[in-house]
Biopython code that builds the backbone (N, CA, C, O; Angstrom):
import numpy as np
from Bio.PDB.StructureBuilder import StructureBuilder

atoms = [
    (1, "MET", "N", (0.840, -1.185, 0.000)),
    (1, "MET", "CA", (0.000, 0.000, 0.000)),
    (1, "MET", "C", (0.876, 1.236, 0.000)),
    (1, "MET", "O", (2.011, 1.223, 0.476)),
    (2, "GLY", "N", (0.330, 2.282, -0.536)),
    (2, "GLY", "CA", (1.074, 3.530, -0.610)),
    (2, "GLY", "C", (1.034, 4.301, 0.697)),
    (2, "GLY", "O", (0.223, 4.023, 1.580)),
    (3, "LYS", "N", (1.919, 5.264, 0.799)),
    (3, "LYS", "CA", (1.970, 6.114, 1.990)),
    (3, "LYS", "C", (0.926, 7.214, 1.870)),
    (3, "LYS", "O", (0.596, 7.659, 0.771)),
    (4, "SER", "N", (0.420, 7.637, 2.999)),
    (4, "SER", "CA", (-0.522, 8.750, 2.982)),
    (4, "SER", "C", (0.254, 10.049, 2.784)),
    (4, "SER", "O", (1.463, 10.109, 3.006)),
    (5, "ASN", "N", (-0.459, 11.073, 2.366)),
    (5, "ASN", "CA", (0.188, 12.368, 2.138)),
    (5, "ASN", "C", (0.748, 12.936, 3.431)),
    (5, "ASN", "O", (1.792, 13.589, 3.420)),
    (6, "ALA", "N", (0.068, 12.696, 4.545)),
    (6, "ALA", "CA", (0.544, 13.216, 5.830)),
    (6, "ALA", "C", (1.845, 12.534, 6.228)),
    (6, "ALA", "O", (2.758, 13.186, 6.735)),
    (7, "LYS", "N", (1.938, 11.212, 6.001)),
    (7, "LYS", "CA", (3.160, 10.498, 6.357)),
    (7, "LYS", "C", (4.311, 10.925, 5.451)),
    (7, "LYS", "O", (5.445, 11.065, 5.910)),
    (8, "LYS", "N", (4.028, 11.128, 4.184)),
    (8, "LYS", "CA", (5.063, 11.613, 3.267)),
    (8, "LYS", "C", (5.585, 12.969, 3.733)),
    (8, "LYS", "O", (6.788, 13.229, 3.694)),
    (9, "HIS", "N", (4.683, 13.818, 4.168)),
    (9, "HIS", "CA", (5.074, 15.145, 4.644)),
    (9, "HIS", "C", (5.929, 15.041, 5.913)),
    (9, "HIS", "O", (6.913, 15.766, 6.052)),
    (10, "ARG", "N", (5.559, 14.139, 6.847)),
    (10, "ARG", "CA", (6.339, 13.958, 8.074)),
    (10, "ARG", "C", (7.737, 13.437, 7.771)),
    (10, "ARG", "O", (8.717, 13.910, 8.346)),
    (11, "VAL", "N", (7.831, 12.460, 6.865)),
    (11, "VAL", "CA", (9.133, 11.900, 6.515)),
    (11, "VAL", "C", (10.011, 12.965, 5.874)),
    (11, "VAL", "O", (11.204, 13.054, 6.166)),
    (12, "LYS", "N", (9.428, 13.758, 5.017)),
    (12, "LYS", "CA", (10.187, 14.829, 4.350)),
    (12, "LYS", "C", (10.680, 15.847, 5.362)),
    (12, "LYS", "O", (11.815, 16.314, 5.275)),
    (13, "GLN", "N", (9.826, 16.195, 6.327)),
    (13, "GLN", "CA", (10.218, 17.156, 7.350)),
    (13, "GLN", "C", (11.355, 16.591, 8.217)),
    (13, "GLN", "O", (12.266, 17.331, 8.588)),
    (14, "MET", "N", (11.313, 15.282, 8.546)),
    (14, "MET", "CA", (12.380, 14.673, 9.343)),
    (14, "MET", "C", (13.689, 14.656, 8.569)),
    (14, "MET", "O", (14.751, 14.888, 9.148)),
    (15, "GLN", "N", (13.629, 14.388, 7.279)),
    (15, "GLN", "CA", (14.846, 14.360, 6.473)),
    (15, "GLN", "C", (15.483, 15.742, 6.382)),
    (15, "GLN", "O", (16.701, 15.859, 6.245)),
    (16, "GLU", "N", (14.670, 16.780, 6.457)),
    (16, "GLU", "CA", (15.194, 18.144, 6.414)),
    (16, "GLU", "C", (15.706, 18.599, 7.771)),
    (16, "GLU", "O", (16.251, 19.697, 7.892)),
    (17, "GLY", "N", (15.535, 17.762, 8.802)),
    (17, "GLY", "CA", (16.066, 18.087, 10.118)),
    (17, "GLY", "C", (15.064, 18.740, 11.042)),
    (17, "GLY", "O", (15.440, 19.212, 12.115)),
    (18, "LYS", "N", (13.815, 18.784, 10.665)),
    (18, "LYS", "CA", (12.790, 19.378, 11.525)),
    (18, "LYS", "C", (12.240, 18.311, 12.470)),
    (18, "LYS", "O", (12.515, 17.121, 12.318)),
    (19, "ARG", "N", (11.471, 18.756, 13.430)),
    (19, "ARG", "CA", (11.003, 17.833, 14.456)),
    (19, "ARG", "C", (9.906, 16.900, 13.931)),
    (19, "ARG", "O", (9.151, 17.245, 13.023)),
    (20, "ASN", "N", (9.846, 15.712, 14.531)),
    (20, "ASN", "CA", (8.846, 14.703, 14.173)),
    (20, "ASN", "C", (7.710, 14.790, 15.190)),
    (20, "ASN", "O", (7.956, 14.594, 16.380)),
    (21, "PRO", "N", (6.473, 15.077, 14.768)),
    (21, "PRO", "CA", (5.377, 15.187, 15.729)),
    (21, "PRO", "C", (5.025, 13.869, 16.424)),
    (21, "PRO", "O", (4.426, 13.893, 17.499)),
    (22, "GLU", "N", (5.379, 12.730, 15.844)),
    (22, "GLU", "CA", (5.095, 11.442, 16.473)),
    (22, "GLU", "C", (5.860, 11.284, 17.784)),
    (22, "GLU", "O", (5.389, 10.597, 18.690)),
    (23, "GLU", "N", (7.027, 11.908, 17.899)),
    (23, "GLU", "CA", (7.837, 11.783, 19.101)),
    (23, "GLU", "C", (7.315, 12.641, 20.247)),
    (23, "GLU", "O", (7.637, 12.386, 21.407)),
    (24, "PHE", "N", (6.513, 13.651, 19.933)),
    (24, "PHE", "CA", (6.058, 14.585, 20.951)),
    (24, "PHE", "C", (4.601, 14.399, 21.330)),
    (24, "PHE", "O", (4.023, 15.262, 21.990)),
    (25, "ARG", "N", (4.005, 13.310, 20.933)),
    (25, "ARG", "CA", (2.614, 13.063, 21.302)),
    (25, "ARG", "C", (2.520, 12.712, 22.776)),
    (25, "ARG", "O", (3.435, 12.111, 23.339)),
    (26, "GLY", "N", (1.412, 13.089, 23.397)),
    (26, "GLY", "CA", (1.239, 12.848, 24.822)),
    (26, "GLY", "C", (0.948, 11.394, 25.138)),
    (26, "GLY", "O", (0.813, 10.561, 24.242)),
    (27, "VAL", "N", (0.854, 11.103, 26.427)),
    (27, "VAL", "CA", (0.599, 9.726, 26.858)),
    (27, "VAL", "C", (-0.848, 9.327, 26.596)),
    (27, "VAL", "O", (-1.159, 8.136, 26.562)),
    (28, "TYR", "N", (-1.729, 10.290, 26.412)),
    (28, "TYR", "CA", (-3.139, 9.974, 26.206)),
    (28, "TYR", "C", (-3.469, 9.682, 24.747)),
    (28, "TYR", "O", (-4.619, 9.383, 24.428)),
    (29, "ALA", "N", (-2.504, 9.763, 23.874)),
    (29, "ALA", "CA", (-2.764, 9.522, 22.460)),
    (29, "ALA", "C", (-3.078, 8.053, 22.192)),
    (29, "ALA", "O", (-3.795, 7.737, 21.242)),
    (30, "LEU", "N", (-2.553, 7.163, 23.012)),
    (30, "LEU", "CA", (-2.732, 5.734, 22.771)),
    (30, "LEU", "C", (-3.779, 5.098, 23.674)),
    (30, "LEU", "O", (-4.034, 3.899, 23.561)),
    (31, "THR", "N", (-4.385, 5.864, 24.560)),
    (31, "THR", "CA", (-5.361, 5.292, 25.481)),
    (31, "THR", "C", (-6.762, 5.353, 24.897)),
    (31, "THR", "O", (-7.050, 6.145, 23.999)),
    (32, "ASP", "N", (-7.605, 4.516, 25.417)),
    (32, "ASP", "CA", (-9.000, 4.486, 24.997)),
    (32, "ASP", "C", (-9.784, 5.381, 25.949)),
    (32, "ASP", "O", (-9.985, 5.018, 27.108)),
    (33, "MET", "N", (-10.223, 6.530, 25.486)),
    (33, "MET", "CA", (-10.871, 7.516, 26.336)),
    (33, "MET", "C", (-12.398, 7.432, 26.273)),
    (33, "MET", "O", (-13.085, 8.311, 26.795)),
    (34, "ARG", "N", (-12.935, 6.388, 25.644)),
    (34, "ARG", "CA", (-14.391, 6.265, 25.550)),
    (34, "ARG", "C", (-14.969, 5.850, 26.894)),
    (34, "ARG", "O", (-14.352, 5.085, 27.635)),
    (35, "THR", "N", (-16.141, 6.352, 27.200)),
    (35, "THR", "CA", (-16.826, 5.981, 28.431)),
    (35, "THR", "C", (-18.124, 5.277, 28.076)),
    (35, "THR", "O", (-18.700, 5.502, 27.011)),
    (36, "ARG", "N", (-18.580, 4.410, 28.996)),
    (36, "ARG", "CA", (-19.838, 3.706, 28.768)),
    (36, "ARG", "C", (-21.002, 4.653, 28.980)),
    (36, "ARG", "O", (-20.983, 5.476, 29.895)),
    (37, "LYS", "N", (-21.988, 4.541, 28.155)),
    (37, "LYS", "CA", (-23.187, 5.359, 28.286)),
    (37, "LYS", "C", (-24.233, 4.669, 29.149)),
    (37, "LYS", "O", (-24.944, 5.333, 29.902)),
    (38, "THR", "N", (-24.338, 3.354, 29.053)),
    (38, "THR", "CA", (-25.329, 2.609, 29.818)),
    (38, "THR", "C", (-24.624, 1.583, 30.689)),
    (38, "THR", "O", (-23.485, 1.203, 30.421)),
    (39, "LYS", "N", (-25.304, 1.143, 31.724)),
    (39, "LYS", "CA", (-24.735, 0.137, 32.608)),
    (39, "LYS", "C", (-24.826, -1.230, 31.956)),
    (39, "LYS", "O", (-25.743, -1.514, 31.186)),
    (40, "THR", "N", (-23.859, -2.066, 32.281)),
    (40, "THR", "CA", (-23.882, -3.425, 31.776)),
    (40, "THR", "C", (-24.842, -4.260, 32.619)),
    (40, "THR", "O", (-25.292, -3.823, 33.678)),
    (41, "LYS", "N", (-25.146, -5.449, 32.148)),
    (41, "LYS", "CA", (-26.041, -6.329, 32.888)),
    (41, "LYS", "C", (-25.430, -6.689, 34.239)),
    (41, "LYS", "O", (-26.143, -6.799, 35.237)),
    (42, "LYS", "N", (-24.123, -6.871, 34.270)),
    (42, "LYS", "CA", (-23.446, -7.211, 35.519)),
    (42, "LYS", "C", (-23.567, -6.073, 36.527)),
    (42, "LYS", "O", (-23.754, -6.328, 37.717)),
    (43, "ASP", "N", (-23.464, -4.822, 36.077)),
    (43, "ASP", "CA", (-23.619, -3.682, 36.979)),
    (43, "ASP", "C", (-25.035, -3.605, 37.551)),
    (43, "ASP", "O", (-25.219, -3.310, 38.733)),
    (44, "ILE", "N", (-26.021, -3.868, 36.715)),
    (44, "ILE", "CA", (-27.410, -3.816, 37.172)),
    (44, "ILE", "C", (-27.688, -4.923, 38.182)),
    (44, "ILE", "O", (-28.341, -4.687, 39.199)),
    (45, "MET", "N", (-27.197, -6.126, 37.910)),
    (45, "MET", "CA", (-27.409, -7.250, 38.833)),
    (45, "MET", "C", (-26.689, -6.999, 40.164)),
    (45, "MET", "O", (-27.211, -7.353, 41.221)),
    (46, "ASN", "N", (-25.513, -6.399, 40.123)),
    (46, "ASN", "CA", (-24.760, -6.105, 41.330)),
    (46, "ASN", "C", (-25.481, -5.048, 42.164)),
    (46, "ASN", "O", (-25.479, -5.112, 43.393)),
    (47, "LYS", "N", (-26.090, -4.088, 41.498)),
    (47, "LYS", "CA", (-26.828, -3.049, 42.216)),
    (47, "LYS", "C", (-28.029, -3.653, 42.938)),
    (47, "LYS", "O", (-28.301, -3.298, 44.084)),
    (48, "MET", "N", (-28.747, -4.557, 42.285)),
    (48, "MET", "CA", (-29.905, -5.172, 42.911)),
    (48, "MET", "C", (-29.492, -6.079, 44.070)),
    (48, "MET", "O", (-30.222, -6.209, 45.052)),
    (49, "LYS", "N", (-28.331, -6.700, 43.954)),
    (49, "LYS", "CA", (-27.858, -7.605, 44.991)),
    (49, "LYS", "C", (-27.529, -6.849, 46.280)),
    (49, "LYS", "O", (-27.845, -7.314, 47.375)),
    (50, "TYR", "N", (-26.904, -5.703, 46.147)),
    (50, "TYR", "CA", (-26.436, -4.953, 47.310)),
    (50, "TYR", "C", (-27.318, -3.751, 47.651)),
    (50, "TYR", "O", (-26.925, -2.909, 48.459)),
    (51, "LYS", "N", (-28.493, -3.664, 47.051)),
    (51, "LYS", "CA", (-29.329, -2.472, 47.216)),
    (51, "LYS", "C", (-29.751, -2.253, 48.663)),
    (51, "LYS", "O", (-29.656, -1.129, 49.157)),
    (52, "LYS", "N", (-30.210, -3.280, 49.351)),
    (52, "LYS", "CA", (-30.723, -3.104, 50.712)),
    (52, "LYS", "C", (-29.855, -3.801, 51.750)),
    (52, "LYS", "O", (-30.318, -4.077, 52.858)),
    (53, "ARG", "N", (-28.645, -4.080, 51.418)),
    (53, "ARG", "CA", (-27.783, -4.820, 52.340)),
    (53, "ARG", "C", (-27.447, -4.012, 53.587)),
    (53, "ARG", "O", (-27.406, -4.576, 54.680)),
    (54, "PHE", "N", (-27.208, -2.722, 53.459)),
    (54, "PHE", "CA", (-26.763, -1.915, 54.584)),
    (54, "PHE", "C", (-27.849, -0.994, 55.117)),
    (54, "PHE", "O", (-27.543, 0.016, 55.751)),
    (55, "SER", "N", (-29.099, -1.321, 54.872)),
    (55, "SER", "CA", (-30.159, -0.457, 55.361)),
    (55, "SER", "C", (-30.339, -0.666, 56.869)),
    (55, "SER", "O", (-29.927, -1.689, 57.417)),
    (56, "PHE", "N", (-30.952, 0.303, 57.520)),
    (56, "PHE", "CA", (-31.143, 0.238, 58.962)),
    (56, "PHE", "C", (-32.346, -0.626, 59.335)),
    (56, "PHE", "O", (-32.491, -1.021, 60.492)),
    (57, "ASP", "N", (-33.190, -0.917, 58.382)),
    (57, "ASP", "CA", (-34.412, -1.671, 58.629)),
    (57, "ASP", "C", (-34.219, -3.116, 58.166)),
    (57, "ASP", "O", (-34.851, -3.546, 57.201)),
    (58, "GLN", "N", (-33.361, -3.857, 58.841)),
    (58, "GLN", "CA", (-33.037, -5.189, 58.353)),
    (58, "GLN", "C", (-34.048, -6.245, 58.761)),
    (58, "GLN", "O", (-34.295, -7.174, 57.992)),
    (59, "GLU", "N", (-34.643, -6.138, 59.943)),
    (59, "GLU", "CA", (-35.585, -7.164, 60.356)),
    (59, "GLU", "C", (-37.035, -6.811, 60.010)),
    (59, "GLU", "O", (-37.938, -7.626, 60.204)),
    (60, "GLY", "N", (-37.246, -5.638, 59.516)),
    (60, "GLY", "CA", (-38.595, -5.256, 59.138)),
    (60, "GLY", "C", (-39.377, -4.593, 60.242)),
    (60, "GLY", "O", (-40.546, -4.261, 60.044)),
    (61, "ASP", "N", (-38.774, -4.386, 61.409)),
    (61, "ASP", "CA", (-39.516, -3.735, 62.488)),
    (61, "ASP", "C", (-39.301, -2.224, 62.369)),
    (61, "ASP", "O", (-38.175, -1.734, 62.284)),
    (62, "ASN", "N", (-40.403, -1.527, 62.367)),
    (62, "ASN", "CA", (-40.353, -0.072, 62.246)),
    (62, "ASN", "C", (-40.499, 0.534, 63.630)),
    (62, "ASN", "O", (-41.558, 0.441, 64.250)),
    (63, "ARG", "N", (-39.469, 1.134, 64.093)),
    (63, "ARG", "CA", (-39.489, 1.759, 65.413)),
    (63, "ARG", "C", (-39.498, 3.270, 65.240)),
    (63, "ARG", "O", (-38.635, 3.843, 64.574)),
    (64, "PHE", "N", (-40.474, 3.891, 65.842)),
    (64, "PHE", "CA", (-40.572, 5.332, 65.781)),
    (64, "PHE", "C", (-40.448, 5.878, 67.190)),
    (64, "PHE", "O", (-41.018, 5.331, 68.135)),
    (65, "PHE", "N", (-39.718, 6.935, 67.320)),
    (65, "PHE", "CA", (-39.548, 7.591, 68.604)),
    (65, "PHE", "C", (-40.376, 8.856, 68.609)),
    (65, "PHE", "O", (-40.322, 9.651, 67.671)),
    (66, "TYR", "N", (-41.142, 9.039, 69.669)),
    (66, "TYR", "CA", (-42.041, 10.183, 69.776)),
    (66, "TYR", "C", (-41.589, 11.001, 70.966)),
    (66, "TYR", "O", (-41.444, 10.487, 72.075)),
    (67, "CYS", "N", (-41.374, 12.254, 70.727)),
    (67, "CYS", "CA", (-40.933, 13.151, 71.798)),
    (67, "CYS", "C", (-41.901, 14.329, 71.831)),
    (67, "CYS", "O", (-42.132, 14.986, 70.817)),
    (68, "ALA", "N", (-42.466, 14.586, 73.017)),
    (68, "ALA", "CA", (-43.400, 15.704, 73.156)),
    (68, "ALA", "C", (-42.905, 16.629, 74.259)),
    (68, "ALA", "O", (-42.460, 16.193, 75.321)),
    (69, "LEU", "N", (-42.995, 17.879, 73.976)),
    (69, "LEU", "CA", (-42.641, 18.884, 74.969)),
    (69, "LEU", "C", (-43.915, 19.466, 75.552)),
    (69, "LEU", "O", (-44.757, 19.994, 74.826)),
    (70, "ILE", "N", (-44.050, 19.368, 76.858)),
    (70, "ILE", "CA", (-45.230, 19.878, 77.516)),
    (70, "ILE", "C", (-44.828, 21.135, 78.280)),
    (70, "ILE", "O", (-43.942, 21.122, 79.135)),
    (71, "LYS", "N", (-45.495, 22.187, 77.946)),
    (71, "LYS", "CA", (-45.187, 23.469, 78.575)),
    (71, "LYS", "C", (-46.104, 23.633, 79.783)),
    (71, "LYS", "O", (-47.324, 23.523, 79.653)),
    (72, "SER", "N", (-45.530, 23.895, 80.955)),
    (72, "SER", "CA", (-46.327, 24.034, 82.154)),
    (72, "SER", "C", (-46.621, 25.481, 82.463)),
    (72, "SER", "O", (-47.290, 25.778, 83.453)),
]
sb = StructureBuilder()
sb.init_structure("model")
sb.init_model(0)
sb.init_chain("A")
sb.init_seg("    ")
for serial, (resi, resn, name, xyz) in enumerate(atoms, 1):
    if name == "N":
        sb.init_residue(resn, " ", resi, " ")
    sb.init_atom(name, np.array(xyz, "f"), 0.0, 1.0, " ", f" {name:<3s}", serial, name[0])
structure = sb.get_structure()
């Protein structure tokens, strides 16, 4: 396959003694920066599994505290 015009231009610039932009690219040039838009099935199942694990109402008894101030 042939070279692209951009690569030909880079090679020509390097031969003339100018800087190569490939050497100065940052560390994020090779990383995958995409993020997930929706949760996976595993994330949804994990959420349902741990949804009520740490709630204060574990035995189902509802205790309410009533405090009344009586002014004399």
